[in-house]
py3Dmol code that shows the C-alpha trace and the ligand (Angstrom):
import py3Dmol

protein = """\
ATOM      1  CA  MET A   1     -35.399-155.516 155.722  1.00  0.00           C
ATOM      2  CA  ALA A   2     -35.324-153.130 152.770  1.00  0.00           C
ATOM      3  CA  SER A   3     -31.977-152.797 150.990  1.00  0.00           C
ATOM      4  CA  PRO A   4     -30.322-149.406 151.021  1.00  0.00           C
ATOM      5  CA  SER A   5     -30.626-147.354 147.851  1.00  0.00           C
ATOM      6  CA  PRO A   6     -27.742-147.921 145.547  1.00  0.00           C
ATOM      7  CA  SER A   7     -27.845-144.427 144.033  1.00  0.00           C
ATOM      8  CA  LEU A   8     -24.241-143.903 142.838  1.00  0.00           C
ATOM      9  CA  PRO A   9     -21.306-146.223 143.448  1.00  0.00           C
ATOM     10  CA  LEU A  10     -19.020-145.207 146.254  1.00  0.00           C
ATOM     11  CA  ALA A  11     -16.201-143.277 144.622  1.00  0.00           C
ATOM     12  CA  GLY A  12     -12.589-144.352 144.713  1.00  0.00           C
ATOM     13  CA  MET A  13     -13.051-147.889 146.003  1.00  0.00           C
ATOM     14  CA  LEU A  14     -12.430-150.029 143.007  1.00  0.00           C
ATOM     15  CA  GLU A  15     -10.162-148.990 140.184  1.00  0.00           C
ATOM     16  CA  LEU A  16     -11.727-148.344 136.796  1.00  0.00           C
ATOM     17  CA  ARG A  17      -9.617-149.430 133.802  1.00  0.00           C
ATOM     18  CA  PRO A  18     -10.000-148.780 130.014  1.00  0.00           C
ATOM     19  CA  LEU A  19     -11.230-151.844 128.060  1.00  0.00           C
ATOM     20  CA  GLY A  20      -9.049-151.910 124.973  1.00  0.00           C
ATOM     21  CA  GLN A  21     -10.164-149.302 122.440  1.00  0.00           C
ATOM     22  CA  THR A  22     -13.862-149.510 123.329  1.00  0.00           C
ATOM     23  CA  GLY A  23     -13.856-146.302 125.332  1.00  0.00           C
ATOM     24  CA  LEU A  24     -15.490-148.227 128.132  1.00  0.00           C
ATOM     25  CA  MET A  25     -14.127-147.954 131.654  1.00  0.00           C
ATOM     26  CA  VAL A  26     -14.661-151.132 133.643  1.00  0.00           C
ATOM     27  CA  SER A  27     -14.066-151.957 137.291  1.00  0.00           C
ATOM     28  CA  ALA A  28     -10.985-154.043 137.895  1.00  0.00           C
ATOM     29  CA  LEU A  29     -13.206-156.631 139.538  1.00  0.00           C
ATOM     30  CA  GLY A  30     -16.230-157.697 137.499  1.00  0.00           C
ATOM     31  CA  PHE A  31     -19.330-159.543 138.557  1.00  0.00           C
ATOM     32  CA  GLY A  32     -19.686-163.035 137.029  1.00  0.00           C
ATOM     33  CA  ALA A  33     -23.357-163.850 137.024  1.00  0.00           C
ATOM     34  CA  SER A  34     -23.137-167.524 136.300  1.00  0.00           C
ATOM     35  CA  PRO A  35     -23.907-168.330 139.946  1.00  0.00           C
ATOM     36  CA  LEU A  36     -27.222-166.356 139.595  1.00  0.00           C
ATOM     37  CA  GLY A  37     -28.244-169.134 137.219  1.00  0.00           C
ATOM     38  CA  GLY A  38     -27.925-171.627 140.093  1.00  0.00           C
ATOM     39  CA  VAL A  39     -24.727-173.057 138.567  1.00  0.00           C
ATOM     40  CA  PHE A  40     -23.161-173.340 142.051  1.00  0.00           C
ATOM     41  CA  GLY A  41     -26.405-174.027 143.939  1.00  0.00           C
ATOM     42  CA  THR A  42     -29.808-172.357 144.162  1.00  0.00           C
ATOM     43  CA  VAL A  43     -29.894-168.592 144.608  1.00  0.00           C
ATOM     44  CA  SER A  44     -33.058-166.709 145.601  1.00  0.00           C
ATOM     45  CA  GLU A  45     -34.199-163.710 143.595  1.00  0.00           C
ATOM     46  CA  GLN A  46     -33.741-161.526 146.661  1.00  0.00           C
ATOM     47  CA  ASP A  47     -30.111-162.705 147.133  1.00  0.00           C
ATOM     48  CA  ALA A  48     -29.444-162.041 143.404  1.00  0.00           C
ATOM     49  CA  ILE A  49     -30.883-158.534 143.729  1.00  0.00           C
ATOM     50  CA  ASP A  50     -29.000-157.827 146.940  1.00  0.00           C
ATOM     51  CA  SER A  51     -25.696-159.093 145.531  1.00  0.00           C
ATOM     52  CA  VAL A  52     -25.930-156.983 142.399  1.00  0.00           C
ATOM     53  CA  ARG A  53     -26.980-153.944 144.446  1.00  0.00           C
ATOM     54  CA  GLU A  54     -24.086-154.298 146.816  1.00  0.00           C
ATOM     55  CA  ALA A  55     -21.660-154.903 143.975  1.00  0.00           C
ATOM     56  CA  PHE A  56     -22.778-151.745 142.235  1.00  0.00           C
ATOM     57  CA  ARG A  57     -22.669-149.778 145.502  1.00  0.00           C
ATOM     58  CA  LEU A  58     -19.057-150.862 146.057  1.00  0.00           C
ATOM     59  CA  GLY A  59     -18.016-149.790 142.604  1.00  0.00           C
ATOM     60  CA  ILE A  60     -18.413-152.852 140.389  1.00  0.00           C
ATOM     61  CA  ASN A  61     -19.834-151.618 137.114  1.00  0.00           C
ATOM     62  CA  PHE A  62     -19.252-154.671 134.885  1.00  0.00           C
ATOM     63  CA  PHE A  63     -21.640-157.644 134.826  1.00  0.00           C
ATOM     64  CA  ASP A  64     -21.234-160.768 132.714  1.00  0.00           C
ATOM     65  CA  THR A  65     -23.816-163.381 131.865  1.00  0.00           C
ATOM     66  CA  SER A  66     -24.828-165.872 129.136  1.00  0.00           C
ATOM     67  CA  PRO A  67     -27.974-167.655 127.964  1.00  0.00           C
ATOM     68  CA  TYR A  68     -26.032-170.841 128.832  1.00  0.00           C
ATOM     69  CA  TYR A  69     -25.790-170.139 132.567  1.00  0.00           C
ATOM     70  CA  GLY A  70     -28.623-171.908 134.289  1.00  0.00           C
ATOM     71  CA  GLY A  71     -30.489-172.393 130.979  1.00  0.00           C
ATOM     72  CA  THR A  72     -31.191-168.588 130.670  1.00  0.00           C
ATOM     73  CA  LEU A  73     -31.895-168.173 134.419  1.00  0.00           C
ATOM     74  CA  SER A  74     -28.765-166.095 134.979  1.00  0.00           C
ATOM     75  CA  GLU A  75     -29.799-163.569 132.319  1.00  0.00           C
ATOM     76  CA  LYS A  76     -33.319-163.281 133.774  1.00  0.00           C
ATOM     77  CA  MET A  77     -32.044-162.800 137.365  1.00  0.00           C
ATOM     78  CA  LEU A  78     -29.343-160.318 136.341  1.00  0.00           C
ATOM     79  CA  GLY A  79     -31.953-158.368 134.239  1.00  0.00           C
ATOM     80  CA  LYS A  80     -34.260-158.145 137.279  1.00  0.00           C
ATOM     81  CA  ALA A  81     -31.473-157.183 139.598  1.00  0.00           C
ATOM     82  CA  LEU A  82     -30.165-154.428 137.345  1.00  0.00           C
ATOM     83  CA  ARG A  83     -33.627-153.070 136.810  1.00  0.00           C
ATOM     84  CA  ALA A  84     -34.156-153.014 140.558  1.00  0.00           C
ATOM     85  CA  LEU A  85     -31.073-150.785 140.898  1.00  0.00           C
ATOM     86  CA  GLY A  86     -33.026-148.037 139.150  1.00  0.00           C
ATOM     87  CA  VAL A  87     -29.839-146.388 137.835  1.00  0.00           C
ATOM     88  CA  PRO A  88     -29.186-144.967 134.343  1.00  0.00           C
ATOM     89  CA  ARG A  89     -28.397-147.599 131.727  1.00  0.00           C
ATOM     90  CA  GLU A  90     -25.020-145.996 130.904  1.00  0.00           C
ATOM     91  CA  SER A  91     -23.825-146.398 134.503  1.00  0.00           C
ATOM     92  CA  PHE A  92     -23.202-150.119 134.049  1.00  0.00           C
ATOM     93  CA  VAL A  93     -21.513-152.304 131.438  1.00  0.00           C
ATOM     94  CA  ILE A  94     -23.105-155.648 130.608  1.00  0.00           C
ATOM     95  CA  SER A  95     -21.906-158.525 128.500  1.00  0.00           C
ATOM     96  CA  THR A  96     -23.791-161.573 127.412  1.00  0.00           C
ATOM     97  CA  LYS A  97     -22.949-164.355 124.985  1.00  0.00           C
ATOM     98  CA  CYS A  98     -24.220-166.397 122.053  1.00  0.00           C
ATOM     99  CA  GLY A  99     -23.445-169.771 120.454  1.00  0.00           C
ATOM    100  CA  ARG A 100     -23.545-171.906 123.612  1.00  0.00           C
ATOM    101  CA  TYR A 101     -26.854-172.977 125.088  1.00  0.00           C
ATOM    102  CA  ALA A 102     -28.153-175.511 127.614  1.00  0.00           C
ATOM    103  CA  ASP A 103     -28.968-177.845 124.736  1.00  0.00           C
ATOM    104  CA  GLY A 104     -25.613-177.487 122.898  1.00  0.00           C
ATOM    105  CA  PHE A 105     -23.579-175.196 120.554  1.00  0.00           C
ATOM    106  CA  ASP A 106     -24.798-173.385 117.525  1.00  0.00           C
ATOM    107  CA  PHE A 107     -22.616-170.680 115.997  1.00  0.00           C
ATOM    108  CA  SER A 108     -24.717-170.206 112.870  1.00  0.00           C
ATOM    109  CA  ALA A 109     -25.599-166.649 111.797  1.00  0.00           C
ATOM    110  CA  GLU A 110     -29.269-167.488 112.103  1.00  0.00           C
ATOM    111  CA  ARG A 111     -28.991-168.737 115.696  1.00  0.00           C
ATOM    112  CA  VAL A 112     -26.761-165.974 117.018  1.00  0.00           C
ATOM    113  CA  THR A 113     -28.950-163.321 115.379  1.00  0.00           C
ATOM    114  CA  ARG A 114     -32.027-164.789 117.075  1.00  0.00           C
ATOM    115  CA  SER A 115     -30.027-165.224 120.302  1.00  0.00           C
ATOM    116  CA  ILE A 116     -29.338-161.540 120.949  1.00  0.00           C
ATOM    117  CA  ASP A 117     -33.083-160.672 120.658  1.00  0.00           C
ATOM    118  CA  GLU A 118     -33.930-163.383 123.174  1.00  0.00           C
ATOM    119  CA  SER A 119     -31.217-162.200 125.547  1.00  0.00           C
ATOM    120  CA  LEU A 120     -32.279-158.574 125.282  1.00  0.00           C
ATOM    121  CA  ALA A 121     -35.870-159.652 126.138  1.00  0.00           C
ATOM    122  CA  ARG A 122     -34.697-161.643 129.170  1.00  0.00           C
ATOM    123  CA  LEU A 123     -32.429-158.796 130.321  1.00  0.00           C
ATOM    124  CA  ASN A 124     -35.154-156.194 129.554  1.00  0.00           C
ATOM    125  CA  LEU A 125     -32.582-154.082 127.747  1.00  0.00           C
ATOM    126  CA  ASP A 126     -32.385-152.368 124.340  1.00  0.00           C
ATOM    127  CA  TYR A 127     -28.753-153.212 123.862  1.00  0.00           C
ATOM    128  CA  VAL A 128     -25.831-154.928 125.546  1.00  0.00           C
ATOM    129  CA  ASP A 129     -22.347-153.452 125.744  1.00  0.00           C
ATOM    130  CA  ILE A 130     -20.545-156.655 124.703  1.00  0.00           C
ATOM    131  CA  LEU A 131     -21.826-159.711 122.873  1.00  0.00           C
ATOM    132  CA  HIS A 132     -19.355-162.611 123.127  1.00  0.00           C
ATOM    133  CA  CYS A 133     -19.214-165.652 120.980  1.00  0.00           C
ATOM    134  CA  HIS A 134     -19.183-168.227 123.790  1.00  0.00           C
ATOM    135  CA  ASP A 135     -16.525-170.942 123.987  1.00  0.00           C
ATOM    136  CA  ILE A 136     -15.635-170.980 120.299  1.00  0.00           C
ATOM    137  CA  GLU A 137     -13.281-174.029 120.631  1.00  0.00           C
ATOM    138  CA  PHE A 138     -16.485-176.147 120.621  1.00  0.00           C
ATOM    139  CA  GLY A 139     -17.349-174.942 117.150  1.00  0.00           C
ATOM    140  CA  SER A 140     -15.587-174.748 113.848  1.00  0.00           C
ATOM    141  CA  LEU A 141     -13.247-171.748 113.949  1.00  0.00           C
ATOM    142  CA  ASP A 142     -13.717-171.439 110.197  1.00  0.00           C
ATOM    143  CA  GLN A 143     -17.408-170.932 110.810  1.00  0.00           C
ATOM    144  CA  VAL A 144     -16.720-168.440 113.604  1.00  0.00           C
ATOM    145  CA  VAL A 145     -14.483-166.418 111.243  1.00  0.00           C
ATOM    146  CA  ASN A 146     -16.581-166.652 108.130  1.00  0.00           C
ATOM    147  CA  GLU A 147     -20.158-166.717 109.466  1.00  0.00           C
ATOM    148  CA  THR A 148     -20.517-165.910 113.137  1.00  0.00           C
ATOM    149  CA  ILE A 149     -18.326-162.774 113.452  1.00  0.00           C
ATOM    150  CA  PRO A 150     -19.813-161.235 110.252  1.00  0.00           C
ATOM    151  CA  ALA A 151     -23.283-161.850 111.838  1.00  0.00           C
ATOM    152  CA  LEU A 152     -22.180-160.181 115.089  1.00  0.00           C
ATOM    153  CA  ILE A 153     -20.835-157.201 113.131  1.00  0.00           C
ATOM    154  CA  LYS A 154     -24.316-156.774 111.604  1.00  0.00           C
ATOM    155  CA  LEU A 155     -25.850-156.868 115.128  1.00  0.00           C
ATOM    156  CA  LYS A 156     -23.316-154.183 116.198  1.00  0.00           C
ATOM    157  CA  LYS A 157     -24.348-152.040 113.221  1.00  0.00           C
ATOM    158  CA  ALA A 158     -27.991-152.569 114.186  1.00  0.00           C
ATOM    159  CA  GLY A 159     -27.230-151.227 117.677  1.00  0.00           C
ATOM    160  CA  LYS A 160     -28.031-154.400 119.585  1.00  0.00           C
ATOM    161  CA  THR A 161     -24.518-154.661 120.947  1.00  0.00           C
ATOM    162  CA  ARG A 162     -21.926-152.011 121.181  1.00  0.00           C
ATOM    163  CA  PHE A 163     -18.932-154.357 121.048  1.00  0.00           C
ATOM    164  CA  ILE A 164     -18.015-157.907 120.100  1.00  0.00           C
ATOM    165  CA  GLY A 165     -15.908-160.473 121.923  1.00  0.00           C
ATOM    166  CA  ILE A 166     -14.841-164.142 121.788  1.00  0.00           C
ATOM    167  CA  THR A 167     -14.378-166.480 124.748  1.00  0.00           C
ATOM    168  CA  GLY A 168     -12.825-169.872 125.368  1.00  0.00           C
ATOM    169  CA  LEU A 169     -10.154-171.908 127.205  1.00  0.00           C
ATOM    170  CA  PRO A 170      -7.345-172.853 124.776  1.00  0.00           C
ATOM    171  CA  LEU A 171      -5.297-169.734 124.136  1.00  0.00           C
ATOM    172  CA  GLY A 172      -4.570-170.758 120.512  1.00  0.00           C
ATOM    173  CA  ILE A 173      -8.176-170.012 119.524  1.00  0.00           C
ATOM    174  CA  PHE A 174      -7.611-166.284 120.001  1.00  0.00           C
ATOM    175  CA  THR A 175      -4.616-165.977 117.641  1.00  0.00           C
ATOM    176  CA  ASN A 176      -6.234-168.424 115.209  1.00  0.00           C
ATOM    177  CA  VAL A 177      -9.258-166.130 114.840  1.00  0.00           C
ATOM    178  CA  LEU A 178      -7.627-162.700 115.240  1.00  0.00           C
ATOM    179  CA  ASP A 179      -4.993-163.463 112.620  1.00  0.00           C
ATOM    180  CA  ARG A 180      -7.720-164.121 110.060  1.00  0.00           C
ATOM    181  CA  ILE A 181     -10.094-161.188 110.546  1.00  0.00           C
ATOM    182  CA  PRO A 182      -9.742-157.550 109.625  1.00  0.00           C
ATOM    183  CA  PRO A 183      -8.561-155.295 112.464  1.00  0.00           C
ATOM    184  CA  GLY A 184     -11.394-153.890 114.505  1.00  0.00           C
ATOM    185  CA  SER A 185     -13.776-156.815 113.873  1.00  0.00           C
ATOM    186  CA  ILE A 186     -13.411-157.925 117.454  1.00  0.00           C
ATOM    187  CA  ASP A 187     -13.111-155.583 120.387  1.00  0.00           C
ATOM    188  CA  VAL A 188     -12.452-157.872 123.370  1.00  0.00           C
ATOM    189  CA  VAL A 189     -11.479-161.385 124.417  1.00  0.00           C
ATOM    190  CA  LEU A 190     -12.522-163.256 127.530  1.00  0.00           C
ATOM    191  CA  SER A 191      -9.988-165.846 128.745  1.00  0.00           C
ATOM    192  CA  TYR A 192     -10.530-167.925 131.811  1.00  0.00           C
ATOM    193  CA  CYS A 193      -8.334-170.067 134.098  1.00  0.00           C
ATOM    194  CA  HIS A 194      -5.102-168.783 132.404  1.00  0.00           C
ATOM    195  CA  TYR A 195      -4.229-165.877 134.638  1.00  0.00           C
ATOM    196  CA  SER A 196      -4.196-167.091 138.222  1.00  0.00           C
ATOM    197  CA  ILE A 197      -1.388-168.056 140.611  1.00  0.00           C
ATOM    198  CA  ASN A 198      -1.142-171.636 139.245  1.00  0.00           C
ATOM    199  CA  ASP A 199      -1.495-170.754 135.546  1.00  0.00           C
ATOM    200  CA  THR A 200      -0.179-167.516 134.025  1.00  0.00           C
ATOM    201  CA  SER A 201       0.012-168.727 130.408  1.00  0.00           C
ATOM    202  CA  LEU A 202      -2.090-165.749 129.214  1.00  0.00           C
ATOM    203  CA  GLU A 203       0.823-163.540 130.019  1.00  0.00           C
ATOM    204  CA  ASP A 204       2.692-164.475 126.823  1.00  0.00           C
ATOM    205  CA  LEU A 205      -0.327-163.458 124.753  1.00  0.00           C
ATOM    206  CA  LEU A 206      -0.870-160.024 126.349  1.00  0.00           C
ATOM    207  CA  PRO A 207       1.570-158.126 124.066  1.00  0.00           C
ATOM    208  CA  TYR A 208      -0.079-159.659 120.964  1.00  0.00           C
ATOM    209  CA  LEU A 209      -3.582-158.751 122.162  1.00  0.00           C
ATOM    210  CA  LYS A 210      -2.510-155.243 123.170  1.00  0.00           C
ATOM    211  CA  SER A 211      -0.823-154.735 119.734  1.00  0.00           C
ATOM    212  CA  LYS A 212      -4.199-155.464 118.182  1.00  0.00           C
ATOM    213  CA  GLY A 213      -5.991-153.072 120.512  1.00  0.00           C
ATOM    214  CA  ILE A 214      -8.048-155.876 122.017  1.00  0.00           C
ATOM    215  CA  GLY A 215      -9.590-155.308 125.501  1.00  0.00           C
ATOM    216  CA  ILE A 216      -8.624-158.172 127.824  1.00  0.00           C
ATOM    217  CA  ILE A 217     -11.092-159.775 130.266  1.00  0.00           C
ATOM    218  CA  THR A 218     -10.064-162.684 132.419  1.00  0.00           C
ATOM    219  CA  ALA A 219     -12.246-164.900 134.527  1.00  0.00           C
ATOM    220  CA  SER A 220     -11.997-167.517 137.306  1.00  0.00           C
ATOM    221  CA  PRO A 221      -9.036-166.161 139.327  1.00  0.00           C
ATOM    222  CA  LEU A 222      -9.868-168.912 141.853  1.00  0.00           C
ATOM    223  CA  ALA A 223      -9.339-171.398 139.032  1.00  0.00           C
ATOM    224  CA  MET A 224     -12.979-172.504 139.292  1.00  0.00           C
ATOM    225  CA  GLY A 225     -12.504-173.502 142.919  1.00  0.00           C
ATOM    226  CA  LEU A 226      -8.983-174.986 142.816  1.00  0.00           C
ATOM    227  CA  LEU A 227      -7.642-171.988 144.779  1.00  0.00           C
ATOM    228  CA  THR A 228     -10.169-172.191 147.632  1.00  0.00           C
ATOM    229  CA  GLU A 229     -10.076-173.721 151.097  1.00  0.00           C
ATOM    230  CA  ASN A 230     -13.055-175.939 150.224  1.00  0.00           C
ATOM    231  CA  GLY A 231     -11.493-177.185 147.009  1.00  0.00           C
ATOM    232  CA  PRO A 232     -13.070-177.525 143.537  1.00  0.00           C
ATOM    233  CA  PRO A 233     -16.465-178.973 142.731  1.00  0.00           C
ATOM    234  CA  GLU A 234     -16.687-182.628 141.793  1.00  0.00           C
ATOM    235  CA  TRP A 235     -16.921-181.900 138.016  1.00  0.00           C
ATOM    236  CA  HIS A 236     -13.662-179.872 137.947  1.00  0.00           C
ATOM    237  CA  PRO A 237     -11.575-181.103 134.980  1.00  0.00           C
ATOM    238  CA  ALA A 238      -8.104-180.600 136.555  1.00  0.00           C
ATOM    239  CA  SER A 239      -5.745-183.610 137.013  1.00  0.00           C
ATOM    240  CA  ALA A 240      -5.447-185.242 140.450  1.00  0.00           C
ATOM    241  CA  GLU A 241      -1.929-183.858 140.595  1.00  0.00           C
ATOM    242  CA  LEU A 242      -3.071-180.256 140.051  1.00  0.00           C
ATOM    243  CA  LYS A 243      -5.923-180.576 142.530  1.00  0.00           C
ATOM    244  CA  ALA A 244      -3.556-182.001 145.174  1.00  0.00           C
ATOM    245  CA  ALA A 245      -0.985-179.246 144.666  1.00  0.00           C
ATOM    246  CA  CYS A 246      -3.653-176.547 144.972  1.00  0.00           C
ATOM    247  CA  GLN A 247      -5.047-178.086 148.125  1.00  0.00           C
ATOM    248  CA  ALA A 248      -1.506-178.257 149.601  1.00  0.00           C
ATOM    249  CA  ALA A 249      -1.152-174.537 148.772  1.00  0.00           C
ATOM    250  CA  ALA A 250      -4.513-173.774 150.352  1.00  0.00           C
ATOM    251  CA  SER A 251      -3.524-175.689 153.508  1.00  0.00           C
ATOM    252  CA  HIS A 252      -0.282-173.834 153.723  1.00  0.00           C
ATOM    253  CA  CYS A 253      -2.117-170.475 153.567  1.00  0.00           C
ATOM    254  CA  LYS A 254      -4.522-171.670 156.248  1.00  0.00           C
ATOM    255  CA  SER A 255      -1.631-172.672 158.471  1.00  0.00           C
ATOM    256  CA  LYS A 256      -0.472-169.067 158.250  1.00  0.00           C
ATOM    257  CA  GLY A 257      -3.935-167.796 159.104  1.00  0.00           C
ATOM    258  CA  LYS A 258      -4.533-166.646 155.466  1.00  0.00           C
ATOM    259  CA  ASN A 259      -7.172-167.515 152.871  1.00  0.00           C
ATOM    260  CA  ILE A 260      -5.776-168.637 149.489  1.00  0.00           C
ATOM    261  CA  SER A 261      -8.846-167.210 147.669  1.00  0.00           C
ATOM    262  CA  LYS A 262      -8.024-163.708 148.776  1.00  0.00           C
ATOM    263  CA  LEU A 263      -4.355-164.118 147.673  1.00  0.00           C
ATOM    264  CA  ALA A 264      -5.484-165.553 144.343  1.00  0.00           C
ATOM    265  CA  LEU A 265      -7.956-162.767 143.659  1.00  0.00           C
ATOM    266  CA  GLN A 266      -5.347-160.105 144.464  1.00  0.00           C
ATOM    267  CA  TYR A 267      -2.843-161.789 142.231  1.00  0.00           C
ATOM    268  CA  SER A 268      -5.130-161.597 139.215  1.00  0.00           C
ATOM    269  CA  VAL A 269      -6.444-158.091 139.746  1.00  0.00           C
ATOM    270  CA  LYS A 270      -2.917-156.706 140.220  1.00  0.00           C
ATOM    271  CA  ASN A 271      -2.042-156.966 136.528  1.00  0.00           C
ATOM    272  CA  LYS A 272      -3.138-153.715 134.923  1.00  0.00           C
ATOM    273  CA  ASP A 273      -2.837-155.099 131.378  1.00  0.00           C
ATOM    274  CA  ILE A 274      -5.974-157.050 132.285  1.00  0.00           C
ATOM    275  CA  SER A 275      -8.914-154.643 132.225  1.00  0.00           C
ATOM    276  CA  THR A 276     -11.215-156.629 134.501  1.00  0.00           C
ATOM    277  CA  VAL A 277     -11.212-159.969 136.384  1.00  0.00           C
ATOM    278  CA  LEU A 278     -14.568-161.724 136.572  1.00  0.00           C
ATOM    279  CA  VAL A 279     -15.461-163.601 139.765  1.00  0.00           C
ATOM    280  CA  GLY A 280     -18.687-165.483 140.196  1.00  0.00           C
ATOM    281  CA  MET A 281     -20.672-164.125 143.169  1.00  0.00           C
ATOM    282  CA  ASN A 282     -24.029-164.924 144.619  1.00  0.00           C
ATOM    283  CA  SER A 283     -24.135-163.342 148.082  1.00  0.00           C
ATOM    284  CA  VAL A 284     -23.576-159.961 149.656  1.00  0.00           C
ATOM    285  CA  LYS A 285     -20.878-161.518 151.807  1.00  0.00           C
ATOM    286  CA  GLN A 286     -18.899-162.757 148.791  1.00  0.00           C
ATOM    287  CA  VAL A 287     -19.239-159.382 147.077  1.00  0.00           C
ATOM    288  CA  GLU A 288     -17.949-157.581 150.155  1.00  0.00           C
ATOM    289  CA  GLU A 289     -15.074-160.029 150.715  1.00  0.00           C
ATOM    290  CA  ASN A 290     -13.987-159.854 147.100  1.00  0.00           C
ATOM    291  CA  VAL A 291     -14.160-156.095 146.803  1.00  0.00           C
ATOM    292  CA  ALA A 292     -12.259-155.764 150.003  1.00  0.00           C
ATOM    293  CA  ALA A 293      -9.586-158.114 148.718  1.00  0.00           C
ATOM    294  CA  ALA A 294      -9.320-156.264 145.422  1.00  0.00           C
ATOM    295  CA  THR A 295      -9.023-152.864 147.045  1.00  0.00           C
ATOM    296  CA  GLU A 296      -6.393-153.944 149.584  1.00  0.00           C
ATOM    297  CA  ILE A 297      -3.826-154.605 146.918  1.00  0.00           C
ATOM    298  CA  GLY A 298      -0.544-152.829 147.585  1.00  0.00           C
ATOM    299  CA  GLU A 299      -1.303-152.544 151.261  1.00  0.00           C
ATOM    300  CA  GLU A 300      -1.623-156.054 152.617  1.00  0.00           C
ATOM    301  CA  ALA A 301      -0.545-158.280 149.753  1.00  0.00           C
ATOM    302  CA  ASP A 302       1.667-160.867 151.435  1.00  0.00           C
ATOM    303  CA  GLN A 303       4.676-161.321 149.226  1.00  0.00           C
ATOM    304  CA  GLN A 304       6.261-164.095 151.230  1.00  0.00           C
ATOM    305  CA  LEU A 305       3.046-166.092 151.229  1.00  0.00           C
ATOM    306  CA  LEU A 306       2.683-165.611 147.520  1.00  0.00           C
ATOM    307  CA  GLN A 307       6.239-166.828 147.021  1.00  0.00           C
ATOM    308  CA  ASP A 308       5.522-169.923 149.213  1.00  0.00           C
ATOM    309  CA  VAL A 309       2.350-170.724 147.181  1.00  0.00           C
ATOM    310  CA  GLN A 310       4.184-170.260 143.855  1.00  0.00           C
ATOM    311  CA  ASP A 311       6.853-172.659 145.109  1.00  0.00           C
ATOM    312  CA  ILE A 312       4.301-175.286 146.065  1.00  0.00           C
ATOM    313  CA  LEU A 313       2.566-174.926 142.703  1.00  0.00           C
ATOM    314  CA  LYS A 314       5.764-174.965 140.635  1.00  0.00           C
ATOM    315  CA  PRO A 315       5.536-178.649 139.570  1.00  0.00           C
ATOM    316  CA  VAL A 316       2.065-178.018 138.108  1.00  0.00           C
ATOM    317  CA  LYS A 317       2.632-174.509 136.750  1.00  0.00           C
ATOM    318  CA  ASP A 318       0.468-173.720 133.689  1.00  0.00           C
ATOM    319  CA  GLN A 319      -1.078-177.160 133.677  1.00  0.00           C
ATOM    320  CA  SER A 320      -4.513-177.063 132.033  1.00  0.00           C
ATOM    321  CA  TRP A 321      -6.986-179.542 130.631  1.00  0.00           C
ATOM    322  CA  PRO A 322      -8.488-180.255 127.202  1.00  0.00           C
ATOM    323  CA  SER A 323     -11.558-178.270 126.026  1.00  0.00           C
ATOM    324  CA  GLY A 324     -13.384-178.285 122.767  1.00  0.00           C
ATOM    325  CA  ILE A 325     -13.014-180.161 119.528  1.00  0.00           C
ATOM    326  CA  GLN A 326      -9.916-180.856 117.469  1.00  0.00           C
ATOM    327  CA  GLN A 327      -9.558-177.969 115.024  1.00  0.00           C
ATOM    328  CA  SER A 328      -8.468-178.801 111.450  1.00  0.00           C
TER     329      SER A 328
END
"""
ligand_1 = """\
44
NAD
P -15.013 -168.595 139.810
O -13.607 -169.132 139.695
O -15.145 -167.136 139.782
O -15.715 -169.242 141.086
C -16.998 -168.967 141.424
C -17.344 -169.716 142.672
O -16.586 -169.177 143.739
C -18.783 -169.608 143.050
O -19.207 -170.749 143.740
C -18.787 -168.487 144.021
O -19.902 -168.527 144.857
C -17.482 -168.711 144.741
N -16.903 -167.511 145.390
C -16.756 -166.283 144.871
N -16.255 -165.460 145.791
C -15.971 -166.247 146.909
C -15.482 -165.902 148.198
N -15.018 -164.725 148.516
N -15.341 -166.926 149.080
C -15.767 -168.186 148.766
N -16.316 -168.511 147.573
C -16.415 -167.541 146.670
O -15.792 -169.263 138.591
P -16.935 -168.770 137.673
O -18.133 -168.192 138.340
O -17.174 -169.906 136.732
O -16.222 -167.573 136.805
C -16.460 -166.243 136.992
C -17.321 -165.625 135.908
O -16.528 -165.516 134.734
C -18.524 -166.468 135.490
O -19.619 -166.203 136.335
C -18.741 -165.992 134.106
O -19.432 -164.776 134.077
C -17.317 -165.768 133.557
N -16.779 -166.927 132.891
C -16.881 -167.027 131.545
C -16.361 -168.129 130.904
C -16.504 -168.187 129.413
O -16.981 -167.236 128.776
N -16.143 -169.253 128.782
C -15.748 -169.128 131.539
C -15.572 -169.009 132.971
C -16.088 -167.928 133.588
"""
view = py3Dmol.view(width=600, height=400)
view.addModel(protein, "pdb")
view.setStyle({"model": 0}, {"cartoon": {"style": "trace"}})
view.addModel(ligand_1, "xyz")
view.setStyle({"model": 1}, {"stick": {}})
view.zoomTo()
view.show()
């Protein structure tokens, strides 16, 4: 059956928020395209196209990918799906990344400069809105400061990206880098797994980031599967204690006839200091469920249930896991 024409997104469904000082307005819920790379199982081209179409129709205007996801497959799928929308380029915001690839990390100026051209070809675009330096804790932060960011600034001047970001797990990487670069060098940060019901450690950093005019993107409100009824994938790096506590919380929600994923998504989207929350999606059903959850905030958010879940998770609050190399 042919998909309905997306034309313009339905007005007033998802909140649009300013992204730092970029001038961009992004939907409070963003589309994480890593699943389009088959990261969570195979996804057909038609499912990818339909998911992106439905997301755009329901007001999601921000799409995030990386050459790392599915060894470039995510970028190719997202590029095809956005092209199939047939909407003006300026009606969506797209971010991709550089420095992390299926075969490893390379934050050299030469590699990231080549990387954006490869990404633009796969996405079939002339420019991206944001180019992130991907998971910088796996590289030398000195190199990121002295070599990678200057290279990205050149790409910005060349018009290949409108804005620059950095991503990673340990929160210390953001202050480490931002304290050492001139204001305005970086426009946004993407933090993941640090603003969800079980881990709100990003909260302490928000005033610092805001004072620097940095746009704040968070990802993985479901804590990469911890806050789901089915539980996390086998490879999830959390401790057994954290996994058990999250499953206890999920079971409690289920016993009350509620889904912990919905509660978790609503919790993350509610914080207006965060411009957009990225969730990985690969089906029309997931898109519809997640947009419905995000737009119900303030109406059906179950305060007592949230309190119960926070109480269950208290012993593991803000517990994370190691990521990257030891920085000197
Ligand atoms: P996630 O926590 O968003 O979980 C995604 C998984 O949850 C997928 O399997 C998806 O199919 C499933 N899911 C989504 N909605 C669901 C629903 N309603 N019901 C049941 N299952 C549902 O993890 P993620 O995809 O890794 O993160 C989101 C996005 O954020 C990524 O796609 C990526 O774009 C970005 N991200 C970036 C970084 C980084 O730059 N270092 C790190 C993590 C995530």
